[in-house]
C-alpha positions in Angstrom: 0.0 0.0 0.0 2.8 2.4 0.8 4.1 2.1 -2.8 0.7 3.1 -4.2 -1.0 -0.3 -4.6 -4.3 0.9 -3.2 -7.7 -0.9 -3.3 -10.2 0.5 -5.8 -11.8 3.6 -4.4 -9.2 4.2 -1.7 -7.7 7.7 -1.3 -4.1 8.8 -0.8 -4.9 9.1 2.9 -4.7 5.3 3.1 -1.3 5.4 1.5 -0.1 8.1 4.0 -1.2 5.9 6.9 0.5 2.9 5.5 3.8 4.8 5.3 3.3 6.0 8.9 2.7 2.4 9.9 6.0 1.2 8.4 7.8 3.6 10.7 5.8 2.9 13.8 6.2 -0.9 13.4 9.9 -0.5 12.5 9.3 -2.8 9.6 12.6 -4.5 8.5 13.5 -3.7 4.9 11.2 -0.7 4.7 14.1 1.7 4.2 14.2 1.2 0.5 10.5 1.8 0.0 10.5 4.9 2.2 13.6 6.3 0.5 12.0 5.8 -2.9 8.9 7.7 -1.8 10.9 10.5 -0.2 13.4 11.0 -3.0 11.6 10.0 -6.3 11.6 12.7 -8.9 10.0 13.2 -12.3 11.5 15.5 -15.0 11.1 18.8 -13.2 9.3 18.0 -10.0 8.9 15.5 -7.2 7.1 12.3 -8.0 5.1 12.3 -4.7 3.3 15.1 -2.9 5.2 16.8 -0.1 3.0 15.3 2.6 3.9 11.8 1.5 7.6 12.7 1.3 7.6 14.2 4.7 5.8 11.2 6.3 8.3 8.9 4.6 11.2 10.9 6.0 9.7 10.8 9.5 9.2 7.0 9.2 12.8 6.6 8.1 13.8 8.6 11.2 11.9 6.2 13.4 13.7 3.2 11.8 17.1 4.7 12.2 17.7 8.3 13.2 20.8 8.5 10.9 18.5 7.8 7.9 16.3 10.7 8.7 19.2 13.0 9.4 20.6 12.3 6.0 17.3 13.2 4.3 16.8 16.4 6.3 20.3 17.5 5.5 19.6 17.5 1.8 
């Protein structure tokens, strides 16, 4: 769900909550998914809305504080 595989009729709010859950549950291996959400770019803009990118960075910080610090420094 965090990567955007949402059920039919679901809103982006569900995706946001799934991203938050990855951080709260300290899901092993979630770093790659979260980093992709936070850093993905299209040609001249971000691939994801700022709310999703921020929540992904916060979840990375919960997994490992050094991951979040790296993201906030950029």
